[in-house]
C-alpha positions as CSV (number, residue, x, y, z in Angstrom):
1,X,6.1,-42.3,3.5
2,X,5.7,-39.6,0.9
3,X,4.1,-37.1,3.3
4,X,7.0,-37.6,5.5
5,X,9.4,-37.0,3.0
6,X,7.5,-33.7,2.2
7,X,7.5,-32.9,5.6
8,X,11.3,-33.4,5.7
9,X,11.8,-31.3,2.3
10,X,9.5,-28.8,3.7
11,X,12.0,-28.6,6.9
12,X,14.8,-28.7,5.4
13,X,13.6,-25.7,2.7
14,X,12.8,-23.5,6.0
15,X,16.1,-23.9,7.2
16,X,18.1,-23.5,4.0
17,X,16.0,-20.4,3.5
18,X,16.7,-19.1,6.7
19,X,20.3,-19.6,6.4
20,X,20.3,-17.6,3.2
21,X,18.8,-14.9,5.0
22,X,21.3,-14.3,7.3
23,X,24.4,-15.6,5.8
24,X,23.8,-13.8,2.5
25,X,23.1,-10.0,1.4
26,X,23.7,-7.3,-0.7
27,X,27.2,-5.4,-0.5
28,X,26.6,-2.5,1.6
29,X,23.4,-4.1,3.5
30,X,23.7,-3.8,7.0
31,X,24.1,-7.3,8.8
32,X,20.5,-6.5,10.6
33,X,17.5,-5.3,8.5
34,X,15.6,-2.1,9.9
35,X,12.7,-3.1,11.9
36,X,9.1,-1.6,10.6
37,X,9.1,0.7,7.5
38,X,11.1,3.8,9.0
39,X,9.7,6.9,10.3
40,X,8.3,10.0,8.6
41,X,7.4,10.3,5.1
42,X,9.0,8.5,2.4
43,X,10.8,9.3,-0.5
44,X,13.2,8.0,-3.3
45,X,17.2,8.2,-3.4
46,X,18.3,6.5,-6.8
47,X,16.7,2.8,-6.3
48,X,16.3,3.1,-2.8
49,X,12.9,4.4,-0.9
50,X,14.0,6.4,1.8
51,X,12.4,7.3,5.1
52,X,12.3,11.2,7.1
53,X,16.0,10.4,8.5
54,X,17.3,8.7,4.8
55,X,17.0,5.5,6.5
56,X,16.8,2.9,3.8
57,X,13.2,1.3,3.8
58,X,12.1,-1.7,2.3
59,X,8.4,-2.5,1.6
60,X,7.3,-6.6,2.1
61,X,3.6,-5.7,1.8
62,X,0.4,-7.6,0.7
63,X,-2.9,-7.1,-1.2
64,X,-6.1,-6.6,-0.1
65,X,-8.7,-6.4,-2.5
66,X,-12.4,-6.1,-2.6
67,X,-13.2,-2.2,-2.4
68,X,-12.8,-2.5,-6.4
69,X,-15.7,-5.0,-6.5
70,X,-19.2,-4.8,-6.2
71,X,-19.1,-5.4,-2.6
72,X,-17.0,-1.7,-2.5
73,X,-14.6,-2.5,0.5
74,X,-12.5,-5.4,1.4
75,X,-13.2,-8.6,1.2
76,X,-13.4,-11.1,3.8
77,X,-15.2,-8.4,6.4
78,X,-18.6,-11.1,6.3
79,X,-15.9,-13.7,8.1
80,X,-13.7,-11.9,10.7
81,X,-12.9,-8.6,12.2
82,X,-10.5,-6.6,10.2
83,X,-8.3,-5.8,13.2
84,X,-7.9,-9.3,13.7
85,X,-6.7,-9.6,9.8
86,X,-4.5,-6.9,10.5
87,X,-2.7,-8.1,13.2
88,X,-2.3,-11.1,11.4
89,X,-0.7,-9.7,8.3
90,X,1.9,-7.8,10.6
91,X,2.4,-10.6,12.6
92,X,3.2,-13.0,9.3
93,X,6.0,-9.6,8.5
94,X,3.9,-7.9,6.1
95,X,4.7,-4.2,6.5
96,X,2.5,-2.6,3.9
97,X,-0.9,-3.0,2.6
98,X,-2.1,-2.0,-0.9
99,X,-5.8,-1.5,-1.6
100,X,-7.3,-2.0,-4.6
101,X,-10.5,0.2,-5.4
102,X,-13.1,1.8,-8.2
103,X,-13.9,4.8,-8.8
104,X,-17.1,3.4,-7.8
105,X,-16.4,3.1,-4.3
106,X,-15.6,7.1,-3.9
107,X,-19.0,8.5,-5.1
108,X,-20.8,9.9,-2.2
109,X,-24.1,7.0,-2.6
110,X,-21.6,4.4,-2.1
111,X,-22.7,1.4,-0.1
112,X,-20.5,-1.0,1.2
113,X,-21.9,-4.5,1.4
114,X,-21.2,-7.9,3.0
115,X,-19.9,-6.4,6.1
116,X,-20.5,-8.4,9.1
117,X,-21.5,-6.8,12.2
118,X,-20.7,-9.1,14.9
119,X,-16.6,-9.1,14.3
120,X,-16.9,-5.8,13.0
121,X,-19.1,-3.3,14.8
122,X,-17.2,-0.3,14.3
123,X,-17.9,-0.6,10.4
124,X,-22.0,-0.9,10.6
125,X,-23.5,1.5,8.6
126,X,-20.1,3.1,7.5
127,X,-19.6,4.1,3.9
128,X,-16.6,2.6,2.0
129,X,-14.2,5.6,2.8
130,X,-15.3,5.7,5.9
131,X,-14.6,1.7,6.1
132,X,-11.4,2.6,4.4
133,X,-10.6,5.0,7.5
134,X,-10.9,2.8,9.9
135,X,-8.4,0.1,8.1
136,X,-5.6,2.9,7.6
137,X,-6.3,4.0,11.1
138,X,-5.8,0.8,12.3
139,X,-2.8,0.0,10.0
140,X,-0.8,2.9,11.3
141,X,-1.2,1.7,15.1
142,X,0.4,-1.5,14.0
143,X,3.4,0.8,12.1
144,X,2.3,-0.4,8.4
145,X,2.1,1.9,5.8
146,X,-0.7,1.9,2.7
147,X,-0.6,2.3,-0.7
148,X,-3.8,3.3,-2.9
149,X,-4.4,1.5,-5.8
150,X,-6.7,2.5,-8.8
151,X,-7.2,-0.8,-9.6
152,X,-10.7,-0.5,-11.8
153,X,-12.6,2.8,-13.4
154,X,-15.8,0.9,-12.3
155,X,-16.8,-2.3,-10.1
156,X,-17.3,-3.8,-13.8
157,X,-13.9,-4.6,-14.8
158,X,-10.1,-3.7,-15.2
159,X,-9.3,-1.2,-18.3
160,X,-6.5,-1.4,-21.2
161,X,-6.4,2.6,-20.6
162,X,-6.8,4.6,-17.5
163,X,-9.9,6.4,-19.0
164,X,-13.4,4.8,-20.1
165,X,-16.5,6.3,-21.5
166,X,-18.2,6.1,-18.2
167,X,-15.0,7.6,-16.1
168,X,-13.3,10.3,-18.0
169,X,-9.5,11.3,-17.2
170,X,-10.6,14.6,-15.5
171,X,-12.6,12.3,-13.1
172,X,-9.8,9.7,-12.4
173,X,-7.2,12.6,-11.8
174,X,-9.9,14.5,-9.3
175,X,-10.7,11.4,-7.5
176,X,-6.9,10.6,-6.6
177,X,-6.2,14.8,-5.6
178,X,-9.6,13.8,-3.1
179,X,-7.9,11.0,-1.7
180,X,-4.4,12.8,-1.4
181,X,-6.2,15.7,0.5
182,X,-8.2,13.6,2.4
183,X,-4.9,11.7,3.7
184,X,-2.6,14.2,3.6
185,X,-0.6,15.0,6.8
186,X,-0.9,11.2,7.9
187,X,2.3,9.3,6.5
188,X,1.0,5.8,7.1
189,X,-0.5,6.5,3.3
190,X,2.4,6.5,1.2
191,X,1.3,7.1,-2.2
192,X,-0.6,6.5,-5.4
193,X,-0.9,3.3,-7.6
194,X,-1.9,5.3,-10.2
195,X,-3.7,2.9,-12.4
196,X,-3.6,-0.8,-12.3
197,X,-2.2,-2.8,-15.4
198,X,-2.4,-0.6,-18.2
199,X,-2.3,-3.1,-21.6
200,X,-2.2,-3.7,-25.1
201,X,-5.9,-3.3,-26.7
202,X,-6.3,-4.3,-30.8
203,X,-3.4,-5.7,-32.6
204,X,-0.4,-3.9,-33.4
205,X,0.2,-1.4,-36.1
206,X,-3.1,-0.5,-35.3
207,X,-3.3,-0.7,-31.5
208,X,-5.9,0.8,-29.4
209,X,-4.6,0.7,-25.8
210,X,-2.1,1.6,-23.3
211,X,1.5,2.7,-25.2
212,X,4.7,3.5,-23.9
213,X,6.7,6.5,-24.9
214,X,4.1,6.9,-28.5
215,X,3.5,10.4,-27.8
216,X,-0.1,9.9,-28.6
217,X,-2.1,11.7,-25.4
218,X,-4.6,10.1,-25.6
219,X,-2.9,6.5,-25.5
220,X,0.4,7.4,-23.9
221,X,0.6,6.2,-20.6
222,X,3.7,7.4,-19.6
223,X,2.3,11.0,-20.4
224,X,-0.7,10.3,-18.6
225,X,1.2,9.3,-15.3
226,X,3.0,12.4,-15.7
227,X,-0.7,14.4,-15.7
228,X,-1.9,12.4,-12.6
229,X,0.9,12.4,-10.8
230,X,2.0,16.1,-10.8
231,X,-1.5,16.8,-9.9
232,X,-1.5,14.5,-6.9
233,X,1.8,16.0,-5.8
234,X,0.2,19.5,-6.2
235,X,-2.1,18.8,-3.3
236,X,0.1,16.6,-1.1
237,X,3.5,16.6,-2.1
238,X,4.5,13.9,0.2
239,X,3.2,10.9,-1.6
240,X,4.8,8.8,-3.7
241,X,3.8,7.9,-6.9
242,X,3.8,4.3,-8.1
243,X,3.4,3.7,-12.1
244,X,2.8,0.4,-13.1
245,X,4.4,-0.7,-16.5
246,X,2.2,-1.5,-20.1
247,X,2.1,-4.9,-22.0
248,X,3.0,-3.9,-25.6
249,X,4.9,-0.7,-25.9
250,X,3.2,-0.1,-28.7
251,X,-0.5,-0.6,-27.6
252,X,-1.2,-3.3,-29.9
253,X,-0.8,-6.8,-29.2
254,X,1.5,-8.6,-31.3
255,X,0.0,-10.4,-34.5
256,X,2.5,-13.6,-35.4
257,X,0.8,-13.7,-39.0
258,X,2.5,-10.7,-40.5
259,X,5.4,-9.5,-41.8
260,X,5.7,-6.9,-39.2
261,X,8.5,-7.7,-36.0
262,X,6.6,-8.6,-33.1
263,X,7.8,-6.4,-30.1
264,X,8.6,-8.2,-27.0
265,X,5.2,-7.9,-24.2
266,X,4.9,-8.8,-21.3
267,X,2.2,-9.3,-18.4
268,X,-0.4,-6.3,-18.2
269,X,1.3,-3.8,-16.1
270,X,4.5,-5.8,-16.2
271,X,6.4,-4.0,-19.2
272,X,8.8,-0.9,-18.4
273,X,11.4,-1.8,-20.7
274,X,10.8,2.4,-22.8
275,X,10.9,3.5,-18.8
276,X,14.5,4.2,-19.2
277,X,14.4,5.6,-22.6
278,X,10.8,7.6,-22.0
279,X,11.4,8.4,-18.2
280,X,8.3,9.8,-15.9
281,X,8.7,13.0,-15.1
282,X,7.4,14.4,-12.1
283,X,7.4,18.5,-10.6
284,X,8.3,17.0,-7.7
285,X,12.1,15.2,-7.2
286,X,12.5,11.8,-5.1
287,X,8.8,10.8,-5.5
288,X,9.0,8.3,-8.2
289,X,8.5,4.4,-7.8
290,X,8.1,2.1,-10.9
291,X,5.7,-0.6,-10.1
292,X,5.7,-3.7,-12.5
293,X,3.5,-6.8,-12.2
294,X,5.1,-10.4,-12.4
295,X,2.4,-13.9,-12.1
296,X,3.3,-17.6,-12.7
297,X,1.6,-20.5,-14.6
298,X,-2.0,-20.4,-12.7
299,X,-2.9,-16.9,-14.3
300,X,-1.4,-17.4,-17.6
301,X,1.3,-20.0,-19.2
302,X,3.5,-17.6,-21.0
303,X,6.0,-18.9,-23.7
304,X,9.0,-18.5,-21.2
305,X,7.6,-20.9,-18.9
306,X,8.5,-23.7,-21.5
307,X,11.7,-22.7,-22.9
308,X,14.5,-25.2,-22.8
309,X,16.5,-23.0,-20.5
310,X,13.7,-22.4,-17.8
311,X,14.2,-21.2,-14.8
312,X,17.6,-19.8,-16.3
313,X,15.8,-17.8,-18.5
314,X,13.8,-15.8,-16.0
315,X,16.3,-13.5,-14.8
316,X,17.6,-12.3,-18.3
317,X,13.3,-11.5,-18.8
318,X,13.0,-9.7,-15.9
319,X,16.2,-7.5,-16.6
320,X,15.1,-6.5,-20.1
321,X,11.4,-5.7,-18.8
322,X,11.7,-3.6,-15.5
323,X,15.2,-4.8,-13.4
324,X,17.6,-3.1,-15.5
325,X,15.7,0.6,-13.9
326,X,16.8,-1.1,-10.3
327,X,20.2,-2.1,-11.5
328,X,21.4,1.1,-13.2
329,X,19.9,2.7,-10.1
330,X,17.1,4.9,-12.0
331,X,14.4,4.4,-9.4
332,X,12.9,1.9,-7.1
333,X,10.8,-0.8,-7.9
334,X,8.1,-2.2,-6.2
335,X,6.5,-5.7,-7.6
336,X,3.3,-4.5,-7.0
337,X,1.5,-7.9,-8.0
338,X,2.8,-11.3,-8.1
339,X,1.6,-14.5,-7.2
340,X,0.4,-18.2,-8.3
341,X,-1.8,-21.4,-6.6
342,X,1.5,-23.0,-6.8
343,X,-0.6,-25.6,-8.7
344,X,2.2,-26.2,-11.2
345,X,5.4,-27.6,-9.8
346,X,7.4,-24.9,-11.8
347,X,5.2,-21.8,-10.4
348,X,7.1,-22.9,-7.1
349,X,10.7,-22.4,-8.9
350,X,9.5,-19.4,-10.4
351,X,8.2,-17.6,-6.9
352,X,11.9,-18.8,-5.2
353,X,13.5,-17.4,-8.5
354,X,11.7,-14.3,-8.6
355,X,12.2,-13.4,-4.9
356,X,15.9,-14.4,-5.3
357,X,16.3,-12.1,-7.9
358,X,14.7,-9.2,-5.8
359,X,17.2,-9.7,-3.0
360,X,17.1,-9.9,0.6
361,X,17.6,-7.8,3.6
362,X,16.6,-3.9,3.7
363,X,18.1,-3.0,0.1
364,X,16.1,-5.4,-1.8
365,X,13.5,-4.7,-4.3
366,X,9.9,-3.8,-2.4
367,X,6.5,-5.6,-3.2
368,X,3.6,-6.3,-2.6
369,X,2.4,-10.1,-2.8
370,X,-1.5,-10.7,-4.6
371,X,-3.1,-11.7,-2.2
372,X,-4.0,-12.2,1.3
373,X,-7.2,-13.1,0.0
374,X,-8.3,-16.8,-0.3
375,X,-11.1,-15.5,-3.2
376,X,-8.3,-14.6,-6.2
377,X,-9.4,-17.3,-8.9
378,X,-6.2,-17.2,-10.5
379,X,-4.0,-17.1,-7.5
380,X,-5.6,-18.0,-4.3
381,X,-4.3,-16.2,-1.1
382,X,-1.9,-16.4,1.8
383,X,-5.0,-17.2,3.4
384,X,-6.7,-20.4,3.2
385,X,-10.9,-20.2,2.1
386,X,-11.8,-20.6,5.9
387,X,-10.2,-16.3,6.2
388,X,-8.4,-17.6,8.9
389,X,-5.3,-20.8,8.2
390,X,-2.3,-19.8,6.5
391,X,-1.3,-21.2,2.6
392,X,1.9,-22.7,4.4
393,X,3.6,-23.7,1.3
394,X,3.4,-20.2,-0.1
395,X,4.0,-18.2,3.1
396,X,7.7,-20.0,3.9
397,X,8.6,-19.1,0.5
398,X,7.7,-15.2,1.1
399,X,8.8,-15.7,4.9
400,X,12.6,-15.0,4.5
401,X,12.2,-11.8,2.7
402,X,9.9,-10.0,5.2
403,X,10.4,-7.2,7.4
404,X,7.7,-7.1,9.9
405,X,6.4,-3.1,10.8
406,X,7.2,-2.3,14.3
407,X,4.2,-0.4,16.0
408,X,5.1,3.7,16.0
409,X,6.9,2.9,12.6
410,X,5.5,5.1,10.2
411,X,2.2,6.6,10.7
412,X,1.3,5.0,14.0
413,X,2.8,7.0,16.7
414,X,4.7,5.5,19.5
415,X,2.6,5.5,22.7
416,X,4.4,7.1,25.6
417,X,3.3,6.2,29.0
418,X,-0.1,8.3,29.3
419,X,-1.3,11.0,31.9
420,X,-4.1,11.9,33.4
421,X,-6.9,10.9,35.3
422,X,-8.4,7.4,35.8
423,X,-11.3,8.2,33.7
424,X,-9.1,8.9,30.4
425,X,-5.2,8.5,29.4
426,X,-3.8,10.9,26.6
427,X,-0.4,10.1,24.7
428,X,0.6,12.6,22.8
429,X,3.5,12.3,20.0
430,X,5.3,14.5,17.2
431,X,5.2,12.7,14.3
432,X,7.2,14.9,11.9
433,X,8.5,18.7,12.0
434,X,9.5,21.4,9.4
435,X,10.5,24.7,9.5
436,X,7.7,26.8,10.4
437,X,5.4,23.9,11.3
438,X,4.9,20.3,12.7
439,X,2.3,16.9,12.6
440,X,1.2,15.9,15.9
441,X,-0.7,13.1,17.0
442,X,-3.2,12.5,19.8
443,X,-4.2,8.8,21.1
444,X,-7.2,9.3,23.8
445,X,-8.2,6.3,25.9
446,X,-11.6,5.4,27.7
447,X,-9.7,4.0,30.9
448,X,-13.0,4.7,32.8
449,X,-16.1,2.4,32.9
450,X,-18.5,4.4,31.1
451,X,-19.0,5.4,27.4
452,X,-18.2,8.9,26.6
453,X,-21.0,9.7,24.1
454,X,-20.4,12.0,21.4
455,X,-17.1,12.5,22.9
456,X,-15.1,16.0,22.6
457,X,-11.3,16.4,23.6
458,X,-10.2,19.7,24.0
459,X,-6.4,20.6,24.9
460,X,-4.3,23.9,25.1
461,X,-1.6,24.9,22.6
462,X,0.8,27.4,23.2
463,X,0.5,30.8,21.8
464,X,1.5,31.2,18.2
465,X,0.3,27.7,17.4
466,X,-2.5,26.9,14.9
467,X,-4.1,23.9,13.9
468,X,-4.0,23.8,10.0
469,X,-5.5,20.3,9.4
470,X,-6.8,17.2,11.1
471,X,-7.7,13.9,10.3
472,X,-10.0,10.9,12.2
473,X,-12.4,13.8,13.8
474,X,-13.3,17.4,13.4
475,X,-10.7,20.1,14.8
476,X,-11.9,23.7,15.6
477,X,-9.7,26.1,17.7
478,X,-10.8,29.2,19.7
479,X,-7.6,31.4,21.0
480,X,-5.1,28.5,22.4
481,X,-8.2,26.2,23.1
482,X,-8.5,23.2,20.2
483,X,-11.7,21.3,20.4
484,X,-12.0,17.9,18.7
485,X,-15.0,16.6,17.8
486,X,-15.5,12.6,17.2
487,X,-16.5,11.7,13.9
488,X,-19.8,10.0,13.3
489,X,-18.7,6.8,12.6
490,X,-16.4,6.7,15.9
491,X,-18.9,9.0,18.0
492,X,-19.0,6.9,20.8
493,X,-15.9,5.6,23.1
494,X,-16.4,2.8,24.6
495,X,-14.5,1.4,28.1
496,X,-11.1,0.2,27.2
497,X,-12.0,1.8,23.5
498,X,-8.7,4.2,22.1
499,X,-9.2,7.2,19.4
500,X,-6.2,8.1,17.4
501,X,-6.5,11.8,15.8
502,X,-3.9,13.6,14.0
503,X,-2.9,17.4,12.9
504,X,-0.7,19.3,11.4
505,X,-0.1,23.0,12.9
506,X,1.9,26.2,12.3
507,X,4.1,27.1,14.7
508,X,6.8,25.4,17.6
509,X,6.5,21.8,18.7
510,X,7.6,22.8,22.0
511,X,6.0,23.1,24.7
512,X,3.3,20.1,24.3
513,X,0.1,21.2,24.5
514,X,-1.5,20.8,27.9
515,X,-4.7,20.5,30.1
516,X,-6.4,17.5,27.8
517,X,-10.0,16.9,28.5
518,X,-12.7,14.2,27.3
519,X,-16.3,15.5,27.8
520,X,-15.0,17.7,30.5
521,X,-13.2,14.9,32.1
522,X,-9.6,16.1,32.7
523,X,-6.9,13.5,31.3
524,X,-3.9,15.2,32.1
């Protein structure tokens, strides 16, 4: 009987959530949320994230961790294929992927471990960055966006400050610049979450952790975020810069036993109460997104969970910590992490209240839920321990707020009808254009029955067009002939397989490139 009642309750809650999603929307929101995550690069306008056409975009995403651990790559690749998992994320409605990493995974000699070669044959022998390339490329095909998150300096653990004795500020910034260059011109990757969960250390007034607005260059996270953000934008001005909060603005933990009034502290990375007074200042306008973290009791039993006025006290806490930035139209918010096992009944109430606070429809706050992984010790995941089935209790709460991606949105090109011979098919798309240049994408499919070994694609561009950069392959140009050589991690194009390459070029995007060929075989 209890099970039947529970099932009925779940059913009724789903119906109610669906009605809310249809009938309740913020003033000015369109009746139907736009599909996917927009087109082209993203920027900000007031408290909104917008795409290249000015259309409001809401990122409703998920965290998939592992690259910050000793494995140095995504967890769960020991259990199933990465494409299968990305397919499932997109089908469930997650349009953005937040990828935690540590600087260890970026080292030239870094090795990825625990990757099953049967379910991930194209990842065998690849470095952590090469696996990341593969995941980003396929996420782009699904229409998803990707946020890179510097989660830890090393795989050993998180840090209160953005630097440690082992990883200097210089290394932190230079690694970010390398990533920004690596994915420049690829709008699937939308930006940098500079450092995960800066927080207090030591005891106030002698704190040694990250402060906000204290003015100490060695501890003021706001100033460090400016230094890193501006360095990134100097090499890739198209990225968004995601800046988390601190835990205690002073950078020191409260001491209830002294006579000093205790400041209001919050979650690690969750306190942006001083950002209004001391905003992050970037050299490129409309690139800043604040990104607080917020968790339930399964992570830590904060005092507000046991307040007599719970849950009605939550909105005021969120207003004070970070919500005011959104309500005052200062900047967009992306809740970078929030989650719970839901083991405590209060956490279900907390999660429902948080999502309602974030708002429905395209104009609501963006978010990336923690986590996809079931092996997060204090939250669990959207997936169950089998890495395949879905935790429906969590998914049902999130579902009304999810805006699924549409293939072709963001960094994934829309595939026009292919042309060419029976052996290979080519689809060419202009992703973006600007004065004096453009970004193109070429999908080449082996539509024959034999493998293209060490595949090389050639095509002709109009006179005056010069390729300036490319990714997912090596580009060279002689006159009007462009040669694209497949990378070592994707050197062979098996029957039925597709390779997607992108490039930026100077000159006009019309007329389109002509005379495509793979290994000398004409593709039209």
